[in-house]
Structure formats: C-alpha cells, structure tokens
N, C-alpha and C positions, 0 to 999 in steps of 0.2 A: 503493500500499499504506500502511496506516495504521501508525505507530510510537507506542510509548508511552514512549519515552526520557525524554520531558518528565517525565512521572509519576515515573519513577525518581528524578529529580532532585529534585523537590518532596519525596519522601519522605527523602530523604538531607538536604535542608536542614531539614526538620522534624524530623528524628530519629525517624521512624516506620518501622516495619517493613512488610512486605507483609502480614503477617498481622494486625498491629493494624490495618491499613487494610479488610483483609477483615472483621475482626469489627465495627469501627465502622459500617461500610457495610452490613452484613448480606449478603455476598456468599459464595457457595458457592466451596468450594475450587477446584473446576473451573473457575469462572469466572477466578480468579486464575492458574490454570495458562495459560488461554487467553491471557490478557492478557502473561504471561511468555513464551509462545510467538510473541507478535505476531499472533494470531488475532482476528478481529473479535468485538465484543462489542455487545450491544444498547443502545439509547439509555438503557434504564431503568439499567443498570449506570454507563453514563457519569455519568448524573444523581445515582445515589448516591455516587459517588466525588467529584463535584464538591461536593456538599453537604457531606460530610465535611470536604474540603480546603478549603472555601469558594473555590472558584476556577470559572474558566469552562473549557469542554472544550478550547478551543484552549491553555490552560496545560499539559494532561495528554497530548495526543495531537498528531500532524502527520500528514499526507498527503506521502508521498516518491513520486515517480515513479520505478519501478524500470526503466521501459523506456527504452533508448536513443534509441529513435524509435519514431514511430506509423506504421503501414503501412497 
C-alpha cells in the first residue's frame, strides 16, 4: 500500500497547507481528498507535486507492505 506520510512532513516543514499545494500544483480537490485517504493517484499528479516541492517521488510517498505474510 502506498502512503503519503512523507508528503505531510514536507508540507509541515515548509509551512505549506494542502490547499496551497493543491493550488500551486493545479490539482482538483478530489485528488487531494484521494491523497488524504491514502488512495492511489496517477503519475501526472505525483509529477505535479514533485515539481512544486522540487523533490523526488520517494520524498513524498512510500510503499508499506500491509500483509503479514504472502500466501
């Protein structure tokens, strides 16, 4: 599962709100809702966020294996 916890840490560190990010990146409010809920977003969205924050995708998201074991 992909988490966006790192994104929220960057926003706090930079004193930027989710709404400011949304506006600067040109994202729809529904896209920010998806991110807030931990839902997948497309690479175009990730690209726009990275452009605004001048960072790499790995700086804003990470994969977390939520399965205790593979069957």
